[in-house]
VOPAGU-2260 file (C-alpha; in pm, 1 decimal, decimal comma):
REM VOPAGU-2260
SITE   aa  ch    i         X         Y         Z
SITE  MET   A    0    8353,7    4337,5   -4435,6
SITE  ALA   A    1    8220,5    4017,9   -4341,6
SITE  SER   A    2    7865,4    3894,9   -4385,3
SITE  HIS   A    3    7627,5    3906,8   -4037,8
SITE  ARG   A    4    7365,6    3668,9   -4152,2
SITE  SER   A    5    7141,5    3500,9   -3923,2
SITE  PRO   A    6    7178,8    3171,6   -3978,8
SITE  ARG   A    7    6866,7    2949,9   -4143,8
SITE  ARG   A    8    6646,8    2676,7   -3987,5
SITE  THR   A    9    6688,5    2368,5   -4168,6
SITE  SER   A   10    6350,9    2236,9   -4241,1
SITE  PRO   A   11    6283,6    1834,8   -4115,4
SITE  PRO   A   12    6290,0    1601,5   -4376,9
SITE  ALA   A   13    5994,1    1528,1   -4615,6
SITE  GLN   A   14    6066,8    1189,1   -4469,4
SITE  SER   A   15    5976,9    1238,1   -4152,6
SITE  TRP   A   16    5680,8    1483,9   -4180,1
SITE  THR   A   17    5477,4    1172,9   -4344,4
SITE  ALA   A   18    5591,7     952,1   -4121,8
SITE  ARG   A   19    5365,1    1133,1   -3830,5
SITE  VAL   A   20    5119,0    1199,0   -4115,6
SITE  THR   A   21    5112,0     865,0   -4177,5
SITE  VAL   A   22    5062,8     727,3   -3832,1
SITE  LEU   A   23    4828,3    1066,4   -3682,5
SITE  SER   A   24    4582,2     868,6   -4005,1
SITE  ALA   A   25    4590,1     569,6   -3920,0
SITE  ALA   A   26    4550,8     656,9   -3517,6
SITE  ALA   A   27    4211,8     858,1   -3618,8
SITE  ALA   A   28    4084,0     577,0   -3852,4
SITE  GLY   A   29    4119,5     346,8   -3509,1
SITE  ALA   A   30    3899,7     534,8   -3336,4
SITE  ALA   A   31    3689,4     600,8   -3609,7
SITE  ALA   A   32    3664,2     258,6   -3600,6
SITE  ALA   A   33    3523,4     182,8   -3247,7
SITE  LEU   A   34    3279,9     503,7   -3300,2
SITE  THR   A   35    3106,5     283,5   -3584,9
SITE  PRO   A   36    2805,2     113,8   -3532,2
SITE  ALA   A   37    2890,7    -313,9   -3621,5
SITE  PRO   A   38    2748,2    -412,6   -3953,6
SITE  ALA   A   39    2445,1    -535,9   -3955,3
SITE  GLY   A   40    2524,1    -896,6   -4030,9
SITE  ALA   A   41    2780,1    -891,4   -3759,4
SITE  ASP   A   42    2771,4    -999,9   -3416,3
SITE  PRO   A   43    2521,4    -891,4   -3155,3
SITE  GLY   A   44    2683,4    -839,7   -2836,4
SITE  ALA   A   45    2601,5    -858,3   -2550,3
SITE  ASP   A   46    2348,3    -533,0   -2558,1
SITE  LYS   A   47    2102,8    -730,5   -2692,6
SITE  PRO   A   48    1961,4   -1106,3   -2484,5
SITE  SER   A   49    1878,8   -1403,2   -2672,6
SITE  ALA   A   50    1453,5   -1429,7   -2720,8
SITE  LYS   A   51    1516,3   -1689,1   -2514,9
SITE  SER   A   52    1663,0   -1591,1   -2219,8
SITE  VAL   A   53    1378,9   -1313,9   -2222,2
SITE  ASN   A   54    1170,1   -1543,7   -2213,5
SITE  ALA   A   55    1299,6   -1735,7   -1953,4
SITE  ARG   A   56    1282,4   -1427,1   -1714,4
SITE  ILE   A   57     874,1   -1374,5   -1838,5
SITE  ASP   A   58     818,9   -1717,9   -1743,0
SITE  GLY   A   59     997,9   -1636,3   -1383,2
SITE  LEU   A   60     870,9   -1339,4   -1329,8
SITE  TYR   A   61     460,5   -1514,5   -1453,3
SITE  GLU   A   62     533,9   -1710,3   -1204,1
SITE  GLN   A   63     608,2   -1498,8    -897,3
SITE  ALA   A   64     355,4   -1269,6   -1013,0
SITE  GLU   A   65      82,7   -1607,7    -933,4
SITE  VAL   A   66     280,6   -1724,9    -633,4
SITE  ALA   A   67     223,9   -1333,8    -521,8
SITE  THR   A   68    -148,9   -1336,6    -705,2
SITE  GLU   A   69    -247,4   -1660,6    -472,6
SITE  LYS   A   70     -72,1   -1503,1    -171,5
SITE  TYR   A   71    -267,1   -1189,8    -176,5
SITE  ASN   A   72    -609,4   -1447,9    -299,2
SITE  GLY   A   73    -536,6   -1627,5      49,0
SITE  VAL   A   74    -501,1   -1317,2     244,8
SITE  ALA   A   75    -787,3   -1112,6      60,5
SITE  GLU   A   76   -1001,0   -1526,4     196,5
SITE  ARG   A   77    -887,3   -1438,4     552,0
SITE  ALA   A   78    -969,3   -1069,3     489,1
SITE  GLY   A   79   -1341,1   -1118,1     403,5
SITE  LYS   A   80   -1426,2   -1326,0     697,0
SITE  LEU   A   81   -1296,7   -1097,9     921,6
SITE  ARG   A   82   -1481,9    -817,2     842,9
SITE  GLU   A   83   -1809,8   -1054,2     883,2
SITE  GLN   A   84   -1608,4   -1109,8    1233,1
SITE  VAL   A   85   -1622,0    -701,7    1291,4
SITE  SER   A   86   -1923,0    -682,2    1133,7
SITE  ASP   A   87   -2051,3    -987,1    1382,6
SITE  ALA   A   88   -1874,2    -792,7    1691,1
SITE  GLN   A   89   -1985,8    -451,7    1644,6
SITE  ASP   A   90   -2344,7    -558,2    1633,9
SITE  ALA   A   91   -2277,9    -711,6    1953,6
SITE  VAL   A   92   -2155,2    -427,8    2062,5
SITE  ALA   A   93   -2393,5    -210,2    2007,0
SITE  ARG   A   94   -2632,3    -473,6    2107,6
SITE  GLY   A   95   -2527,7    -474,1    2446,9
SITE  GLN   A   96   -2464,4     -79,1    2428,8
SITE  SER   A   97   -2882,7     -85,7    2471,9
SITE  LYS   A   98   -2913,7    -347,8    2716,1
SITE  VAL   A   99   -2699,9    -147,3    2974,4
SITE  ASN   A  100   -2881,1     134,4    2858,5
SITE  ARG   A  101   -3198,7     -61,3    2911,2
SITE  LEU   A  102   -3103,0    -112,0    3338,0
SITE  ARG   A  103   -2964,0     202,3    3366,5
SITE  ASP   A  104   -3333,3     399,2    3318,1
SITE  THR   A  105   -3496,0      90,2    3515,1
SITE  LEU   A  106   -3271,4     179,3    3814,5
SITE  GLY   A  107   -3258,0     545,0    3770,3
SITE  GLY   A  108   -3712,6     496,7    3765,9
SITE  LEU   A  109   -3678,6     219,8    4066,4
SITE  ALA   A  110   -3395,8     552,4    4291,1
SITE  GLY   A  111   -3665,8     758,1    4202,4
SITE  ALA   A  112   -3918,6     575,9    4348,2
SITE  GLN   A  113   -3760,1     458,6    4605,9
SITE  TYR   A  114   -3621,4     801,5    4730,5
SITE  ARG   A  115   -3940,8     983,7    4682,9
SITE  SER   A  116   -4118,8     711,7    4909,8
SITE  GLY   A  117   -3797,1     749,0    5244,1
SITE  GLY   A  118   -3822,3    1094,5    5208,1
SITE  ILE   A  119   -4045,3    1093,5    5594,9
SITE  ASP   A  120   -3932,1     862,5    5869,7
SITE  PRO   A  121   -4164,8     502,8    5836,2
SITE  ALA   A  122   -4306,4     558,5    6215,6
SITE  LEU   A  123   -4386,9     921,3    6172,4
SITE  THR   A  124   -4572,7     805,1    5832,6
SITE  LEU   A  125   -4793,3     543,6    5974,8
SITE  MET   A  126   -4891,3     725,5    6270,0
SITE  LEU   A  127   -4947,7     998,2    6044,9
SITE  THR   A  128   -5161,6     851,9    5781,4
SITE  SER   A  129   -5539,1     829,7    5805,6
SITE  ASP   A  130   -5500,1     485,9    5638,1
SITE  PRO   A  131   -5288,2     212,5    5820,5
SITE  GLU   A  132   -5354,7     -43,5    5619,0
SITE  GLY   A  133   -5241,3     136,6    5321,1
SITE  TYR   A  134   -4980,0     248,1    5423,7
SITE  LEU   A  135   -4806,4     -92,4    5486,3
SITE  ASP   A  136   -4914,9    -233,6    5181,6
SITE  LYS   A  137   -4698,6      89,9    5044,0
SITE  ALA   A  138   -4390,0      -3,7    5247,8
SITE  ALA   A  139   -4450,4    -368,7    5118,0
SITE  THR   A  140   -4396,4    -320,4    4763,2
SITE  LEU   A  141   -4171,5     -81,6    4833,4
SITE  ASP   A  142   -3909,9    -353,9    4980,9
SITE  ARG   A  143   -4015,1    -597,7    4648,2
SITE  ILE   A  144   -3842,3    -229,7    4468,1
SITE  GLY   A  145   -3560,2    -297,5    4640,4
SITE  SER   A  146   -3482,9    -666,7    4574,9
SITE  ARG   A  147   -3601,7    -569,8    4216,6
SITE  GLN   A  148   -3288,6    -310,7    4254,4
SITE  MET   A  149   -3086,1    -474,1    4389,2
SITE  LEU   A  150   -3122,6    -776,4    4132,6
SITE  LYS   A  151   -3127,0    -467,5    3807,3
SITE  LEU   A  152   -2818,7    -345,5    3947,0
SITE  ARG   A  153   -2642,0    -731,6    3978,8
SITE  GLN   A  154   -2733,2    -708,4    3565,3
SITE  LEU   A  155   -2679,5    -393,7    3547,5
SITE  GLN   A  156   -2291,7    -490,6    3569,7
SITE  THR   A  157   -2271,8    -824,4    3400,0
SITE  ALA   A  158   -2423,3    -678,6    3086,9
SITE  GLN   A  159   -2115,4    -395,9    3128,9
SITE  ARG   A  160   -1862,9    -652,6    3148,8
SITE  ASN   A  161   -2016,0    -805,0    2816,1
SITE  LEU   A  162   -1989,7    -437,2    2647,6
SITE  GLN   A  163   -1636,0    -396,8    2734,9
SITE  GLN   A  164   -1514,8    -757,3    2662,5
SITE  GLN   A  165   -1746,6    -740,7    2344,5
SITE  ARG   A  166   -1535,1    -327,0    2225,9
SITE  THR   A  167   -1253,7    -512,4    2327,3
SITE  GLU   A  168   -1282,0    -847,1    2114,9
SITE  ALA   A  169   -1456,4    -632,1    1812,5
SITE  ALA   A  170   -1094,7    -356,8    1853,7
SITE  GLY   A  171    -885,7    -625,6    1825,9
SITE  LYS   A  172   -1049,8    -789,0    1566,1
SITE  VAL   A  173   -1072,1    -394,2    1369,6
SITE  GLU   A  174    -685,3    -421,7    1451,3
SITE  GLN   A  175    -572,9    -770,7    1249,7
SITE  LEU   A  176    -813,5    -654,4     993,6
SITE  ASP   A  177    -637,1    -316,1     958,9
SITE  GLY   A  178    -303,3    -499,2     969,1
SITE  LEU   A  179    -430,0    -766,9     688,8
SITE  GLN   A  180    -565,5    -423,5     457,1
SITE  ASP   A  181    -167,9    -370,3     466,2
SITE  ALA   A  182     -83,3    -682,5     394,8
SITE  LEU   A  183    -324,3    -661,5      69,3
SITE  SER   A  184    -191,9    -363,1      18,1
SITE  ARG   A  185     198,3    -485,1     -27,1
SITE  GLN   A  186      50,2    -778,0    -185,8
SITE  LYS   A  187     -62,2    -596,5    -482,0
SITE  LYS   A  188     209,4    -408,6    -528,8
SITE  SER   A  189     449,1    -715,6    -595,1
SITE  VAL   A  190     265,0    -820,7    -838,6
SITE  ARG   A  191     169,5    -581,0   -1043,5
SITE  LYS   A  192     590,4    -477,1   -1024,3
SITE  LYS   A  193     648,5    -845,7   -1175,0
SITE  LEU   A  194     347,6    -778,6   -1402,2
SITE  SER   A  195     529,5    -451,5   -1529,1
SITE  ALA   A  196     835,4    -581,7   -1572,9
SITE  ALA   A  197     711,5    -888,0   -1730,5
SITE  LYS   A  198     511,7    -664,9   -1976,0
SITE  ARG   A  199     850,8    -406,8   -2087,8
SITE  LEU   A  200     992,7    -796,4   -2194,2
SITE  LEU   A  201     748,5    -852,4   -2374,0
SITE  GLY   A  202     700,0    -591,2   -2543,4
SITE  ARG   A  203    1104,1    -661,2   -2663,2
SITE  LEU   A  204    1042,8    -970,7   -2823,6
SITE  THR   A  205     979,8    -877,1   -3192,6
SITE  ALA   A  206     596,1   -1001,4   -3326,1
SITE  GLN   A  207     763,8   -1326,1   -3435,3
SITE  GLU   A  208     933,3   -1461,6   -3159,3
SITE  ARG   A  209     572,0   -1343,5   -2926,1
SITE  ALA   A  210     402,6   -1635,5   -3139,5
SITE  GLU   A  211     690,3   -1878,1   -3106,2
SITE  ARG   A  212     673,5   -1819,0   -2720,7
SITE  GLU   A  213     280,2   -1851,3   -2730,1
SITE  ARG   A  214     330,4   -2193,5   -2924,4
SITE  ALA   A  215     573,5   -2317,3   -2743,8
SITE  SER   A  216     384,7   -2208,9   -2452,2
SITE  ARG   A  217      98,9   -2405,4   -2586,2
SITE  GLY   A  218     265,9   -2705,6   -2620,7
SITE  GLY   A  219     348,9   -2811,7   -2234,3
SITE  ARG   A  220     608,9   -3132,3   -2237,6
SITE  GLY   A  221     350,4   -3369,9   -2424,2
SITE  ALA   A  222     -22,7   -3397,6   -2352,7
SITE  ASP   A  223      86,2   -3659,7   -2072,3
SITE  GLY   A  224     336,8   -3420,8   -1779,8
SITE  GLY   A  225     541,2   -3686,1   -1879,5
SITE  SER   A  226     327,3   -3879,8   -1702,6
SITE  LYS   A  227     132,8   -4155,0   -1787,2
SITE  VAL   A  228    -333,0   -4034,7   -1846,0
SITE  GLY   A  229    -559,9   -4264,1   -1752,9
SITE  SER   A  230    -859,4   -4377,8   -2115,6
SITE  GLY   A  231   -1072,5   -4371,7   -1851,1
SITE  GLY   A  232   -1070,4   -4046,9   -1771,1
SITE  ALA   A  233   -1308,3   -3891,0   -1994,9
SITE  LYS   A  234   -1592,9   -3980,1   -1782,2
SITE  ALA   A  235   -1608,0   -3701,2   -1465,7
SITE  SER   A  236   -1662,3   -3892,1   -1088,7
SITE  SER   A  237   -1985,5   -3775,0   -1025,5
SITE  GLY   A  238   -2254,2   -3543,7   -1063,0
SITE  ARG   A  239   -2072,8   -3223,5    -913,6
SITE  ALA   A  240   -1732,6   -3270,8   -1100,0
SITE  ALA   A  241   -1942,6   -3282,8   -1427,0
SITE  ALA   A  242   -2127,0   -2978,4   -1368,3
SITE  ALA   A  243   -1771,5   -2836,5   -1266,8
SITE  ALA   A  244   -1624,7   -2943,1   -1535,9
SITE  ALA   A  245   -1923,6   -2787,1   -1732,0
SITE  ALA   A  246   -1917,1   -2479,2   -1567,8
SITE  ALA   A  247   -1483,0   -2384,2   -1624,0
SITE  ARG   A  248   -1601,8   -2517,1   -2072,8
SITE  SER   A  249   -1878,3   -2210,2   -2060,8
SITE  ALA   A  250   -1542,0   -1955,2   -1898,8
SITE  VAL   A  251   -1310,6   -2000,0   -2207,7
SITE  GLY   A  252   -1239,2   -1704,2   -2370,0
SITE  ARG   A  253   -1325,4   -1504,1   -2111,0
SITE  PRO   A  254   -1005,2   -1244,0   -2010,5
SITE  TYR   A  255    -740,3   -1331,4   -1748,8
SITE  ALA   A  256    -699,1   -1079,8   -1405,7
SITE  TRP   A  257    -511,7   -1164,1   -1093,5
SITE  GLY   A  258    -715,6   -1174,7    -818,0
SITE  ALA   A  259   -1065,1   -1246,4    -961,6
SITE  ALA   A  260   -1329,7   -1505,5    -958,4
SITE  GLY   A  261   -1518,8   -1479,4   -1176,6
SITE  PRO   A  262   -1755,8   -1447,9   -1373,3
SITE  GLY   A  263   -1637,7   -1171,7   -1616,2
SITE  ALA   A  264   -1312,0   -1277,3   -1543,1
SITE  PHE   A  265   -1091,1   -1504,3   -1375,8
SITE  ASP   A  266    -744,9   -1567,2   -1243,0
SITE  CYS   A  267    -640,5   -1912,8   -1183,3
SITE  SER   A  268    -775,4   -2060,8    -873,0
SITE  GLY   A  269   -1068,5   -1792,8    -890,3
SITE  LEU   A  270   -1144,1   -1980,6   -1269,0
SITE  THR   A  271   -1173,7   -2338,8   -1046,3
SITE  GLN   A  272   -1328,0   -2214,8    -697,2
SITE  TRP   A  273   -1608,3   -2014,1    -933,0
SITE  ALA   A  274   -1676,7   -2339,8   -1138,4
SITE  TYR   A  275   -1790,7   -2567,4    -846,0
SITE  ALA   A  276   -1971,9   -2267,7    -680,2
SITE  GLN   A  277   -2084,5   -2321,6   -1018,7
SITE  ALA   A  278   -2172,7   -2700,3    -915,6
SITE  GLY   A  279   -2315,0   -2609,9    -542,3
SITE  THR   A  280   -1966,5   -2718,0    -375,6
SITE  SER   A  281   -1750,8   -2503,1    -238,5
SITE  ILE   A  282   -1387,8   -2559,8    -276,1
SITE  PRO   A  283   -1099,4   -2299,0     -76,0
SITE  ARG   A  284    -981,2   -1978,6    -295,4
SITE  THR   A  285    -616,4   -1971,6    -290,0
SITE  SER   A  286    -467,7   -2353,2    -496,2
SITE  GLN   A  287    -250,3   -2407,2    -265,5
SITE  ALA   A  288    -550,9   -2448,3      10,1
SITE  GLN   A  289    -729,9   -2632,0    -305,5
SITE  ARG   A  290    -422,7   -2884,2    -331,5
SITE  SER   A  291    -592,2   -3039,8      25,3
SITE  ALA   A  292   -1000,4   -3035,1     -74,1
SITE  GLY   A  293   -1083,7   -3329,0    -135,0
SITE  ARG   A  294    -899,8   -3679,7    -191,8
SITE  GLN   A  295    -575,6   -3678,4    -463,0
SITE  VAL   A  296    -549,4   -3962,1    -640,7
SITE  PRO   A  297    -273,8   -4062,8    -889,7
SITE  LEU   A  298    -225,7   -3891,8   -1319,1
SITE  GLY   A  299    -313,8   -4200,4   -1469,3
SITE  GLU   A  300    -613,2   -4207,1   -1300,8
SITE  ALA   A  301    -769,8   -3814,7   -1399,8
SITE  ARG   A  302   -1093,7   -3778,6   -1463,9
SITE  PRO   A  303   -1277,2   -3413,4   -1565,7
SITE  GLY   A  304   -1362,5   -3230,4   -1262,1
SITE  ASP   A  305    -973,5   -3288,7   -1161,8
SITE  LEU   A  306    -824,5   -3061,5   -1048,7
SITE  ILE   A  307    -429,1   -3046,0   -1130,2
SITE  VAL   A  308    -229,9   -2844,8    -918,8
SITE  TYR   A  309     119,7   -2770,7   -1072,4
SITE  ARG   A  310     530,0   -2729,5    -964,2
SITE  ASP   A  311     628,6   -2780,2    -612,4
SITE  ASP   A  312     470,8   -2480,8    -451,0
SITE  ALA   A  313     127,0   -2577,4    -562,6
SITE  SER   A  314     117,3   -2162,0    -754,3
SITE  HIS   A  315    -125,0   -2274,9    -982,6
SITE  VAL   A  316    -368,1   -2519,2   -1123,2
SITE  ALA   A  317    -648,9   -2611,6   -1424,9
SITE  MET   A  318    -934,5   -2815,4   -1427,9
SITE  TYR   A  319    -861,4   -3167,6   -1633,2
SITE  MET   A  320   -1133,5   -3195,9   -1844,9
SITE  GLY   A  321   -1012,9   -3568,4   -2051,0
SITE  ASN   A  322    -853,5   -3664,3   -2355,2
SITE  GLY   A  323    -503,0   -3482,8   -2198,7
SITE  GLN   A  324    -664,4   -3155,1   -2155,5
SITE  VAL   A  325    -663,5   -2904,9   -1892,7
SITE  VAL   A  326    -867,4   -2504,1   -1896,8
SITE  HIS   A  327    -744,2   -2270,9   -1723,5
SITE  ALA   A  328    -704,7   -1901,5   -1698,5
SITE  PRO   A  329    -299,8   -1875,2   -1774,9
SITE  HIS   A  330    -189,8   -1522,7   -1711,9
SITE  PRO   A  331    -222,8   -1215,9   -1798,1
SITE  GLY   A  332    -353,7   -1113,3   -2218,9
SITE  ALA   A  333    -427,5   -1475,6   -2268,6
SITE  PRO   A  334    -699,1   -1552,9   -2153,5
SITE  VAL   A  335    -907,7   -1896,4   -2027,3
SITE  ARG   A  336    -816,8   -2181,4   -2271,8
SITE  TYR   A  337    -728,0   -2562,6   -2299,2
SITE  ASP   A  338    -399,4   -2633,6   -2274,0
SITE  PRO   A  339    -273,0   -3019,8   -2263,8
SITE  VAL   A  340    -192,4   -3173,0   -1896,5
SITE  GLY   A  341     163,8   -3122,0   -1888,7
SITE  MET   A  342     220,4   -2777,5   -1991,1
SITE  MET   A  343     432,2   -2775,7   -1650,7
SITE  PRO   A  344     536,3   -2965,2   -1391,0
SITE  ILE   A  345     216,6   -3114,4   -1229,1
SITE  SER   A  346     259,5   -3114,0    -819,2
SITE  SER   A  347    -100,6   -3368,4    -769,3
SITE  VAL   A  348    -423,1   -3428,1    -883,1
SITE  THR   A  349    -662,9   -3353,4    -640,4
SITE  ARG   A  350   -1037,3   -3468,6    -634,3
SITE  PRO   A  351   -1302,7   -3210,9    -470,0
């Protein structure tokens, strides 16, 4: 009888199976290599920027924050003056209202007296009176009261017009002040945002990198900033300049705080303004305005008390101390200190 067995399946050759395993193993190894972190000695890659690029970004943020701070200081100065004007205007309105009230009271009294005397026809009153001469005297008095009433009425009308004008001016100043307050709020947010970003970047630097950054920031571009500082700069140009320089030296070590003008903390222009105030001299609040707060002199003729203004936008200011050194309030985290005059590009030298 013929056999009816089912045909047996033929297994794949051993060599083909081994090749497949080898291919799969190689693919898995490649995937694992891609997921494995690079060894410590390998190229750090683009995930971590260099200390140099981080420092450049920090410097840029500090510069932007300083620009915003000086704008804030300028707005704050205008707002302070406007607050005084608003107060004066409101006092004027109060005085004007008091004057109007007094004139109204006077007119009310005069009108009442006139009404009471005019209740009877003057001719009939004269016929019935037992004292005609006395009545005639009273009538003359009433005529004078009428003239006084007209004068007071004109005074009241003038006082009312003045009061309305004062109210309009006061309302306009209050509106301006509200606008400045909004601008101050925006500038404050801008400064804080930039300083927070700089602080986060500083946190990415190692302790050694931060120390190197501090040394570099204090080294500047050489003691003369690329220009020759006069050898005769050890003596102040005036008594007030000497007093201002002494005040600035006394502030060394006090903290930086943006928007602060002493005596406990300072920003750059706050320090120089405060120092000159101690010398009895008033200079503007912002570094931009301080650049024009006196006579500009060449760096080679700089003397103690002169204002060294930095960058083309005049966003930083320091006070020259002689011997190629300035005192200034640098930035958050750095107290008032001495630094080389050429720590950053110099815009001008001003002698208040």
